[in-house]
C-alpha positions as CSV (number, residue, x, y, z in Angstrom):
1,M,11.9,-30.9,14.1
2,L,11.0,-33.2,17.0
3,T,7.3,-32.3,17.1
4,A,6.8,-31.8,13.3
5,P,3.7,-33.5,12.0
6,P,3.9,-36.0,9.1
7,G,4.6,-34.3,5.8
8,F,6.1,-31.2,7.5
9,L,9.6,-32.2,6.4
10,N,9.9,-33.0,2.7
11,Q,13.1,-34.5,1.4
12,D,14.2,-34.9,-2.1
13,P,14.5,-38.7,-2.6
14,D,17.1,-38.3,-5.3
15,S,19.5,-36.3,-3.2
16,D,21.8,-37.5,-0.4
17,L,22.5,-33.9,0.9
18,K,20.6,-32.4,3.8
19,T,20.4,-28.8,2.7
20,F,17.8,-26.2,3.5
21,F,15.7,-25.4,0.4
22,R,12.3,-23.9,1.3
23,I,9.9,-23.3,4.2
24,F,6.2,-22.5,4.1
25,V,4.5,-20.8,7.1
26,C,0.8,-20.4,7.9
27,F,-0.2,-20.1,11.6
28,D,-3.3,-21.9,12.7
29,A,-4.7,-18.7,14.2
30,L,-4.4,-16.8,10.9
31,K,-5.9,-19.8,9.0
32,K,-8.9,-20.0,11.3
33,G,-9.4,-16.3,11.3
34,F,-9.2,-16.3,7.5
35,L,-11.8,-19.1,7.1
36,A,-14.1,-17.6,9.7
37,G,-14.5,-14.1,8.3
38,Y,-12.9,-14.3,4.9
39,R,-13.4,-13.1,1.4
40,K,-11.8,-15.3,-1.3
41,L,-9.3,-12.7,-2.4
42,L,-5.5,-12.8,-1.9
43,C,-2.8,-10.4,-3.0
44,L,0.5,-12.1,-4.0
45,D,3.9,-10.6,-4.0
46,G,7.6,-11.4,-3.3
47,C,10.5,-9.5,-1.8
48,F,14.2,-10.0,-1.6
49,L,16.0,-11.2,1.5
50,K,19.0,-9.0,2.3
51,T,21.5,-11.6,3.7
52,F,24.5,-13.0,1.9
53,L,22.6,-16.2,1.4
54,G,20.0,-14.5,-0.8
55,G,16.6,-15.9,-1.4
56,M,13.1,-14.5,-1.6
57,L,10.1,-14.2,0.7
58,L,6.8,-15.0,-1.0
59,A,3.6,-13.8,0.7
60,A,-0.2,-14.1,0.4
61,I,-2.1,-11.2,1.9
62,R,-5.8,-10.7,2.2
63,R,-8.0,-7.7,3.1
64,D,-10.0,-7.9,6.4
65,A,-13.4,-6.4,7.0
66,N,-11.8,-3.0,7.9
67,D,-10.0,-2.8,4.5
68,Q,-6.6,-3.4,6.1
69,M,-4.0,-6.1,5.5
70,Y,-4.3,-9.6,6.9
71,P,-1.1,-11.7,6.3
72,L,-2.2,-15.3,5.7
73,A,0.9,-17.2,4.6
74,W,4.5,-16.6,3.6
75,A,7.4,-18.8,2.5
76,V,11.2,-18.5,2.1
77,V,12.3,-19.9,-1.3
78,E,15.5,-19.9,-3.3
79,G,14.3,-17.4,-5.8
80,E,11.2,-16.1,-7.7
81,N,10.7,-18.5,-10.6
82,N,8.1,-20.8,-12.0
83,D,9.0,-23.7,-9.8
84,S,8.9,-21.7,-6.5
85,W,5.7,-20.0,-7.2
86,E,4.0,-23.3,-8.3
87,W,5.2,-24.9,-5.1
88,F,3.9,-22.0,-3.0
89,M,0.5,-21.9,-4.6
90,E,0.2,-25.7,-4.2
91,E,1.1,-25.5,-0.5
92,L,-1.4,-22.7,-0.1
93,R,-4.1,-24.7,-1.8
94,K,-3.5,-27.8,0.5
95,C,-3.4,-25.5,3.6
96,L,-6.8,-24.0,2.8
97,D,-8.2,-27.3,1.4
98,V,-9.4,-25.7,-1.8
99,H,-10.8,-27.9,-4.7
100,E,-12.4,-27.4,-8.1
101,G,-9.4,-25.4,-9.3
102,G,-10.1,-22.5,-7.0
103,K,-13.5,-21.6,-8.4
104,G,-14.8,-18.4,-6.9
105,W,-11.3,-17.2,-5.7
106,T,-9.5,-14.1,-6.8
107,F,-5.8,-13.3,-6.9
108,V,-4.2,-9.9,-7.4
109,S,-0.6,-9.7,-8.4
110,D,1.9,-8.1,-10.8
111,Q,2.6,-9.6,-14.3
112,H,5.4,-11.9,-13.2
113,K,5.5,-15.0,-15.4
114,G,6.0,-17.3,-12.4
115,I,2.7,-16.1,-10.8
116,L,0.8,-16.3,-14.0
117,N,1.9,-19.9,-14.7
118,A,1.3,-21.0,-11.1
119,I,-2.3,-19.7,-11.0
120,A,-3.0,-21.2,-14.4
121,L,-1.7,-24.6,-13.2
122,V,-2.9,-24.8,-9.6
123,W,-5.8,-22.4,-9.5
124,G,-7.1,-22.8,-13.0
125,N,-10.7,-21.6,-12.3
126,A,-9.7,-18.6,-10.2
127,E,-9.9,-14.9,-11.3
128,H,-6.6,-13.1,-11.7
129,R,-6.2,-9.4,-11.5
130,N,-3.2,-7.3,-12.4
131,Y,-1.9,-4.3,-10.5
132,A,-3.0,-1.2,-12.3
133,R,0.0,0.7,-10.8
134,H,2.5,-1.6,-12.3
135,I,0.8,-1.4,-15.7
136,Y,0.8,2.3,-15.5
137,G,4.5,2.3,-14.7
138,N,5.3,0.6,-18.0
139,W,2.6,2.6,-19.9
140,H,3.8,5.9,-18.5
141,K,7.3,5.5,-20.0
142,K,6.0,6.4,-23.4
143,F,2.8,8.4,-22.6
144,K,3.7,11.0,-19.9
145,S,1.3,14.0,-20.1
146,D,-0.9,15.0,-17.1
147,E,-4.0,14.6,-19.2
148,L,-3.2,11.0,-20.1
149,K,-2.4,10.1,-16.5
150,E,-5.7,11.5,-15.3
151,V,-7.7,9.7,-18.0
152,Y,-5.8,6.4,-17.4
153,W,-6.9,6.3,-13.7
154,Q,-10.3,7.4,-14.7
155,A,-10.6,4.4,-17.0
156,C,-9.2,2.0,-14.4
157,R,-11.6,3.2,-11.7
158,S,-14.7,3.1,-13.8
159,Y,-17.5,1.1,-12.1
160,N,-19.5,0.7,-15.3
161,E,-18.7,0.2,-18.9
162,A,-20.3,3.4,-20.0
163,Y,-17.8,5.5,-17.9
164,F,-15.0,3.3,-19.1
165,L,-15.8,3.8,-22.8
166,E,-16.2,7.6,-22.2
167,A,-12.7,7.7,-20.7
168,I,-11.3,5.6,-23.6
169,K,-12.9,8.1,-26.0
170,E,-11.3,11.0,-24.2
171,M,-7.9,9.2,-24.2
172,N,-8.3,8.6,-28.0
173,N,-8.8,12.3,-28.5
174,L,-5.5,12.9,-26.7
175,D,-3.4,10.1,-28.2
176,R,-4.5,7.2,-30.4
177,E,-1.3,5.2,-29.6
178,A,-2.0,5.5,-25.9
179,V,-5.4,3.7,-26.4
180,D,-3.8,0.9,-28.4
181,A,-1.1,0.4,-25.7
182,F,-3.8,0.4,-23.0
183,I,-6.0,-2.2,-24.8
184,K,-3.0,-4.5,-25.3
185,Q,-2.7,-4.9,-21.5
186,N,-6.1,-6.7,-21.3
187,P,-8.4,-4.2,-19.4
188,K,-10.5,-7.0,-18.1
189,G,-7.7,-7.8,-15.6
190,F,-7.4,-4.3,-13.9
191,V,-10.5,-2.2,-14.9
192,R,-13.2,-2.2,-12.1
193,C,-16.2,-2.5,-14.4
194,Y,-15.0,-5.9,-15.7
195,L,-14.1,-7.5,-12.3
196,Q,-16.2,-10.2,-10.6
197,N,-18.5,-9.1,-7.8
198,D,-18.3,-12.3,-5.7
199,T,-15.5,-11.0,-3.4
200,K,-17.2,-7.5,-2.9
201,C,-13.7,-6.0,-3.3
202,C,-12.6,-3.7,-6.1
203,V,-8.9,-3.6,-5.3
204,I,-6.6,-3.1,-8.3
205,V,-3.5,-2.0,-6.5
206,N,-0.8,-3.8,-4.4
207,N,-1.1,-1.7,-1.3
208,M,-1.7,-4.7,1.0
209,A,1.4,-6.6,-0.2
210,E,3.6,-3.6,-0.2
211,T,2.5,-2.7,3.3
212,F,3.4,-6.2,4.6
213,N,6.8,-5.9,2.8
214,G,7.4,-2.5,4.5
215,T,6.6,-3.8,8.0
216,I,9.3,-6.5,7.7
217,V,11.9,-4.5,5.9
218,Q,14.3,-4.5,8.9
219,S,13.7,-8.2,9.6
220,R,14.6,-9.2,6.0
221,A,18.2,-8.2,6.8
222,K,18.4,-11.0,9.4
223,H,19.0,-14.7,9.0
224,I,16.0,-16.9,8.3
225,I,15.3,-18.1,11.9
226,H,15.4,-14.6,13.4
227,M,13.5,-13.1,10.5
228,L,10.7,-15.7,10.9
229,E,10.6,-15.1,14.7
230,D,10.2,-11.3,14.1
231,I,7.3,-11.9,11.8
232,R,5.7,-14.3,14.3
233,V,6.0,-11.8,17.1
234,S,4.6,-9.0,14.9
235,M,1.6,-11.1,14.0
236,M,1.0,-11.9,17.7
237,R,0.9,-8.2,18.5
238,R,-1.1,-7.3,15.5
239,I,-3.9,-9.8,16.3
240,T,-4.2,-8.6,19.9
241,T,-4.0,-4.9,19.0
242,K,-6.6,-5.0,16.2
243,H,-9.0,-7.0,18.2
244,S,-8.9,-4.6,21.2
245,E,-9.2,-1.6,18.9
246,V,-12.4,-2.7,17.2
247,V,-14.0,-4.1,20.4
248,A,-14.0,-0.6,21.8
249,F,-15.5,0.8,18.6
250,D,-19.3,1.5,18.8
251,G,-20.9,0.8,15.5
252,V,-22.3,-1.9,13.2
253,V,-19.7,-1.6,10.4
254,C,-15.9,-1.3,10.8
255,P,-14.3,2.1,11.6
256,R,-12.7,2.7,8.1
257,I,-15.9,1.8,6.3
258,Q,-17.9,4.0,8.7
259,E,-15.5,6.9,7.9
260,K,-16.1,6.4,4.2
261,L,-19.9,6.5,4.7
262,D,-19.7,9.6,6.9
263,Q,-17.9,11.4,4.1
264,E,-20.8,10.8,1.7
265,K,-23.6,10.7,4.3
266,Y,-25.7,13.3,2.6
267,W,-25.7,11.6,-0.8
268,A,-26.1,8.2,0.7
269,Y,-29.2,9.4,2.6
270,K,-30.7,10.6,-0.6
271,S,-29.7,7.6,-2.7
272,F,-31.2,5.1,-0.2
273,L,-34.6,7.0,0.1
274,G,-34.1,8.2,3.6
275,K,-32.8,4.9,5.0
276,N,-29.5,4.4,6.8
277,A,-26.6,3.7,4.5
278,E,-25.2,1.1,7.0
279,D,-28.1,-1.2,6.3
280,F,-26.9,-1.6,2.7
281,V,-23.3,-2.5,3.6
282,H,-22.4,-6.1,3.0
283,E,-21.9,-8.3,6.1
284,W,-18.2,-8.8,5.2
285,Y,-17.6,-5.2,6.3
286,H,-19.4,-5.6,9.6
287,K,-17.7,-5.4,13.0
288,D,-18.8,-8.9,13.9
289,Q,-17.1,-10.3,10.8
290,Y,-14.0,-8.4,11.7
291,L,-13.9,-9.8,15.3
292,K,-14.1,-13.4,13.9
293,S,-10.9,-12.9,12.0
294,Y,-9.0,-11.8,15.1
295,E,-10.6,-14.0,17.8
296,H,-7.8,-16.6,17.6
297,T,-4.3,-16.0,19.0
298,I,-0.9,-17.3,18.2
299,P,0.5,-19.0,21.4
300,S,3.8,-17.6,22.8
301,L,7.1,-19.5,22.7
302,P,10.1,-19.5,25.0
303,S,13.2,-17.7,23.9
304,E,15.8,-19.3,21.7
305,K,18.1,-20.4,24.5
306,Y,15.3,-22.7,25.9
307,W,14.7,-24.5,22.6
308,P,15.5,-28.2,22.6
309,K,18.7,-29.3,20.9
310,V,18.1,-31.3,17.8
311,D,20.7,-33.6,16.3
312,Y,19.6,-33.0,12.7
313,P,22.5,-31.8,10.5
314,L,21.1,-29.3,8.0
315,D,23.4,-27.2,5.8
316,P,22.5,-23.7,4.6
317,P,21.6,-23.2,0.9
318,P,24.6,-22.7,-1.4
319,I,25.9,-19.2,-1.4
320,K,25.6,-17.4,-4.7
321,I,28.2,-14.7,-5.0
322,A,27.3,-12.1,-7.6
323,P,29.9,-9.9,-9.2
324,G,30.5,-6.5,-7.6
325,R,29.5,-5.2,-4.3
326,A,26.5,-6.7,-2.5
327,K,23.4,-4.5,-2.9
328,K,20.7,-4.1,-0.3
329,N,18.6,-1.3,-1.8
330,R,16.1,-2.1,-4.4
331,K,16.4,-0.9,-8.0
332,R,14.6,2.4,-8.3
333,D,12.5,3.5,-11.2
334,P,14.5,5.8,-13.6
335,H,12.1,8.7,-12.9
336,E,11.6,8.0,-9.1
337,D,12.4,10.8,-6.7
338,P,15.5,9.9,-4.7
339,K,14.3,12.0,-1.7
340,K,10.8,10.5,-1.7
341,P,11.0,6.7,-2.2
342,G,8.1,5.3,-4.2
343,K,7.0,8.6,-5.7
344,L,7.8,9.6,-9.3
345,T,9.4,12.9,-10.2
346,K,7.7,15.4,-12.6
347,H,9.7,14.1,-15.5
348,G,7.7,14.6,-18.7
349,I,5.0,16.7,-17.1
350,Q,4.4,20.1,-18.5
351,M,4.5,23.0,-16.2
352,T,1.4,25.3,-15.8
353,C,2.1,29.0,-15.2
354,S,0.4,30.4,-12.2
355,N,0.3,33.9,-13.8
356,C,-1.3,33.1,-17.2
357,N,-2.5,29.5,-16.6
358,E,-0.8,28.3,-19.8
359,K,1.3,25.2,-20.1
360,G,4.9,25.1,-21.2
361,N,6.3,28.0,-19.0
362,N,6.4,29.2,-15.4
363,V,5.9,32.6,-13.7
364,R,9.5,33.5,-14.0
365,K,9.6,33.2,-17.8
366,C,6.0,34.2,-18.4
367,S,5.5,36.5,-21.4
368,S,2.5,38.1,-19.6
369,K,4.5,38.9,-16.4
370,G,3.5,42.3,-14.9
371,K,0.1,42.2,-16.7
372,A,-3.3,41.6,-15.2
373,K,-3.9,37.9,-14.3
374,V,-6.6,35.7,-15.7
375,G,-8.4,35.9,-12.4
376,A,-8.9,39.7,-12.8
377,A,-12.1,38.9,-14.9
378,N,-13.6,37.3,-11.8
379,G,-13.1,40.5,-9.7
380,D,-9.5,39.8,-8.7
381,E,-7.1,42.7,-9.4
382,G,-3.9,42.0,-11.2
383,G,-0.5,43.4,-10.5
384,P,2.0,42.8,-7.7
385,K,0.6,42.1,-4.2
386,Q,0.8,44.8,-1.6
387,S,2.9,44.1,1.5
388,R,0.8,43.3,4.6
389,A,3.7,44.1,7.0
390,R,3.4,47.0,9.4
391,P,5.2,50.2,8.3
392,K,8.6,50.6,9.8
393,G,7.9,54.1,11.1
394,K,5.1,52.8,13.4
395,A,7.2,50.0,14.6
396,V,9.9,52.5,15.7
397,M,7.3,54.6,17.4
398,V,6.0,51.6,19.3
399,K,9.5,50.8,20.5
400,V,10.1,54.4,21.6
401,A,6.8,54.5,23.4
402,V,7.6,51.3,25.2
403,G,11.0,52.5,26.1
404,S,9.6,55.8,27.5
405,K,7.1,54.0,29.7
406,R,9.9,51.9,31.2
407,K,12.0,55.0,31.9
408,R,9.0,56.7,33.6
409,A,8.3,53.6,35.7
410,K,12.0,53.5,36.8
411,S,12.0,57.2,37.8
412,K,8.8,56.8,39.8
413,S,10.2,53.8,41.7
414,K,13.3,55.9,42.6
415,V,11.2,58.8,43.9
416,R,9.1,56.4,46.1
417,S,12.3,54.8,47.5
418,S,13.8,58.2,48.4
419,K,10.6,59.3,50.2
420,A,10.5,56.1,52.2
421,S,14.0,56.6,53.3
């Protein structure tokens, strides 16, 4: 409060109360690292705070040169609505000094109305992508077969329009209504062949934002000051750790990118006419670009007991008491596996029999049980498998033999001791 620059504390001129409302955080080290080695792409997401005061944490996350998360800015707001998202996007625009309506920028988010309206108002010329996983979650409620799931992701991950139309044609052969529901979601917002190439990033999922939310899941149960301190400390450690890891790496491109190249090294060598695949990787994935993002550090602070005392009365936000018992756990999907959070169950998926390879039954209720398997045509013999265990008779004989040897050894030792005496 004492050292805050002009414009840091914004008060409502129409209100006489001094009550906490919102706070926007973007450290100078993260901002400089983003501007030094950045791609103009940010993932947006919000998560609940688990204290009795409630509230939401909005975050803007980017991808670094190693295809890992790079938290840029976050804010504590009263809730996820049009006003809060518009305020967050405006603060983000002023922080990064962006003009021309965000031309050349790309945002990836879910289909929340507040995000859609904020991007349209503040970043009108920016590209907006939708999370393909969220669209699939709604689309999957009606179309649940394994074949449709495979074709859906095949269409979303198509890098050219020919492969996309081929996947749509295959989906049409399976279910015409599934194609109509897919087209209504505007494929230009989550199909790779329709995305802009300026950012050199084909991300259509929210892994970066969900990863950040997962790293602060324990901190979100603390009060605002302690939660923000935990995030600050984790960012300090992350910058130092990531910089030291890549400095020790010997290579031109970043480790995760090099690993992807190594997996396809043979085909890459043939595709690039005998040249090294690393020469064709964009500079945004190079090691030098990665080190620029992590060369700045967040300065340390003394502990809370050494902070100066400020005579600035500030009341907490009004407490909203909802009916019923307070909930900390998120609302799970109806078909989400309770033992494996984040993963769907096999609800609506047809079983495939391992005996006859037909759908709709399993090996216990198979009508062809006891008969030769389908694999017998390939040289595999049908029928029950023979046991590979050792016959019981031989095992007994071994035990007896071992026992007899021990008895003989004991008798010999007794004879030697008697002779010696």
